[in-house]
C-alpha positions as CSV (number, residue, x, y, z in Angstrom):
1,C,-11.0,-43.6,19.3
2,G,-13.6,-40.9,20.6
3,A,-15.0,-42.4,23.9
4,R,-12.7,-45.0,24.5
5,P,-8.7,-44.5,24.3
6,A,-7.1,-44.9,21.1
7,P,-5.3,-48.2,20.6
8,S,-1.7,-47.9,20.7
9,V,-1.1,-49.9,17.8
10,V,-3.2,-51.0,14.8
11,V,-2.1,-53.8,12.6
12,L,-3.6,-54.1,9.3
13,S,-2.8,-57.1,7.1
14,L,-3.1,-57.1,3.2
15,P,-2.5,-59.9,0.8
16,T,0.9,-59.8,0.0
17,R,0.7,-61.7,-3.5
18,Q,-1.8,-60.2,-6.1
19,D,-0.4,-62.2,-9.0
20,G,-0.4,-59.2,-11.4
21,R,-3.9,-58.2,-10.0
22,Q,-2.7,-55.0,-8.4
23,A,-4.8,-52.5,-10.3
24,S,-8.1,-54.8,-9.6
25,F,-7.5,-53.9,-5.6
26,A,-7.7,-50.2,-6.5
27,A,-10.9,-49.5,-5.2
28,E,-10.4,-51.5,-2.0
29,C,-7.3,-49.8,-1.2
30,K,-9.1,-46.5,-1.5
31,Q,-12.0,-47.8,0.8
32,V,-9.2,-48.9,3.5
33,A,-7.6,-45.7,3.3
34,Q,-10.6,-43.9,3.9
35,V,-11.6,-46.0,6.9
36,L,-8.0,-45.2,8.5
37,L,-8.3,-41.6,7.6
38,D,-11.8,-41.6,9.5
39,W,-10.5,-43.0,12.2
40,I,-7.5,-40.8,12.4
41,D,-9.9,-37.7,12.0
42,I,-11.7,-38.8,15.3
43,C,-8.4,-39.2,17.1
44,S,-7.0,-36.2,19.0
45,S,-3.6,-37.5,19.2
46,N,-0.7,-37.7,16.7
47,V,-0.8,-40.8,14.7
48,G,1.9,-42.8,13.0
49,V,1.8,-44.8,9.9
50,L,4.0,-47.6,9.1
51,V,3.8,-49.4,6.1
52,S,6.0,-52.6,5.7
53,A,6.2,-54.0,2.0
54,D,9.0,-55.3,0.2
55,L,10.4,-54.1,-3.3
56,S,11.6,-56.5,-5.9
57,H,12.9,-59.9,-5.1
58,T,14.6,-60.5,-8.5
59,H,17.7,-58.4,-8.3
60,R,20.9,-60.5,-8.9
61,S,23.1,-61.1,-5.7
62,D,26.5,-62.2,-4.9
63,A,25.6,-62.3,-1.2
64,H,24.7,-65.3,0.7
65,L,22.1,-65.2,3.0
66,P,22.1,-68.6,4.9
67,G,19.1,-70.9,5.0
68,Y,17.1,-68.8,2.7
69,T,18.8,-68.5,-0.7
70,Q,20.2,-71.8,-2.0
71,G,24.0,-70.2,-2.5
72,V,25.9,-67.3,-3.6
73,G,23.9,-65.8,-6.4
74,I,21.2,-67.8,-6.2
75,Q,17.7,-66.6,-4.7
76,P,14.1,-68.0,-4.4
77,F,13.0,-66.4,-7.9
78,A,14.1,-65.7,-11.1
79,I,16.6,-63.0,-11.6
80,S,15.0,-60.3,-13.9
81,D,18.5,-58.8,-14.8
82,E,17.6,-55.3,-14.8
83,G,14.2,-55.9,-15.9
84,A,11.1,-55.9,-13.6
85,A,13.1,-55.5,-10.7
86,R,14.8,-52.3,-11.7
87,T,11.5,-51.1,-13.3
88,Y,9.5,-51.8,-10.0
89,D,11.9,-50.3,-7.5
90,E,12.8,-46.9,-9.3
91,A,9.1,-46.6,-10.1
92,V,8.3,-47.1,-6.3
93,G,11.3,-44.6,-5.5
94,Q,10.1,-41.9,-8.0
95,W,6.4,-42.2,-6.4
96,A,7.7,-41.8,-2.9
97,E,9.9,-38.7,-3.9
98,R,6.9,-37.0,-5.7
99,L,4.0,-38.9,-4.6
100,D,3.4,-39.4,-8.6
101,D,0.5,-41.5,-8.8
102,H,1.5,-42.9,-12.4
103,Q,4.7,-44.1,-11.0
104,L,2.8,-46.4,-8.5
105,F,-0.7,-47.2,-9.9
106,E,0.7,-47.9,-13.4
107,K,4.4,-48.3,-13.7
108,A,5.2,-50.2,-10.7
109,A,1.9,-52.1,-10.4
110,K,2.6,-53.4,-13.9
111,A,6.0,-54.7,-12.8
112,A,5.2,-56.1,-9.5
113,N,4.3,-59.5,-10.5
114,D,7.5,-60.2,-12.3
115,A,9.8,-58.3,-9.6
116,H,7.9,-60.6,-7.0
117,S,7.1,-57.5,-4.7
118,D,5.4,-58.2,-1.5
119,N,2.3,-55.7,-0.3
120,H,2.3,-53.3,-3.5
121,L,-1.1,-52.8,-1.8
122,G,0.5,-51.2,1.1
123,F,1.7,-48.4,-1.1
124,M,-1.6,-47.9,-2.5
125,V,-3.3,-47.6,0.7
126,L,-0.7,-45.3,1.9
127,H,-1.0,-43.1,-1.4
128,H,-4.7,-42.7,-0.8
129,L,-4.2,-42.0,2.8
130,L,-1.7,-39.1,2.1
131,M,-3.5,-37.5,-0.7
132,D,-7.4,-38.1,0.7
133,H,-6.6,-36.4,3.9
134,A,-6.7,-33.2,2.5
135,S,-10.4,-33.3,2.0
136,S,-10.9,-34.6,5.6
137,K,-12.8,-32.9,8.6
138,N,-9.1,-32.1,10.0
139,P,-7.2,-31.3,6.8
140,R,-3.2,-30.9,6.8
141,L,-0.5,-30.1,4.5
142,L,1.9,-32.5,3.0
143,P,5.4,-31.0,2.6
144,N,7.9,-33.0,0.4
145,P,8.2,-36.5,1.1
146,D,11.8,-37.8,2.1
147,V,13.4,-40.6,0.7
148,H,16.2,-41.8,3.1
149,C,17.5,-44.9,1.3
150,L,16.7,-46.6,-2.1
151,R,19.0,-49.6,-2.3
152,V,19.6,-53.4,-3.3
153,P,21.4,-54.6,-0.4
154,M,21.2,-58.3,-1.7
155,Y,18.5,-60.0,-4.2
156,F,15.6,-57.5,-2.6
157,G,15.1,-53.9,-3.2
158,M,14.7,-51.7,-0.1
159,L,13.1,-48.2,0.4
160,C,13.1,-46.2,3.6
161,A,10.9,-42.8,3.1
162,S,9.0,-40.7,5.6
163,F,6.0,-38.4,5.0
164,T,4.9,-35.9,7.3
165,T,1.5,-33.9,7.5
166,T,1.1,-30.8,9.4
167,P,-1.8,-29.2,10.9
168,V,-3.3,-26.3,9.0
169,S,-3.5,-23.1,10.9
170,R,-7.1,-22.0,10.7
171,L,-7.8,-18.2,10.7
């Protein structure tokens, strides 16, 4: 940004597996969010952020996905039977509804490893990005987040939510 035209797409790759060490990446996630926020503050155009992350991969499924699962009701990971899978997905859903950091950084992070969640760090970066922008050079307001979908279509959980920022009017 600045003197050069802003790129139309920036891809950020985070480790997808943290093996129960999600909390140990908190400082790095905050730093990544700050770098992104600094870049957004320099940009004069609107910026969209898309985070791709999976919820739990350990729900019971009677569906069959040819070539990936080994048959009806069998998936690549152990089934948590309403344990870590439900805990993780519900905690991330509650975070997305209210941006409640306890749900994301404590409850979901604790269940993420057993739930076989991919890219919990993406949610952590997004949380910091959304919450830290209020003290940025160009502060914006966060209206209520909008959760469009929180479902378990097969053996995995799926969430679709949107978070919109709007410019603050300056007097």
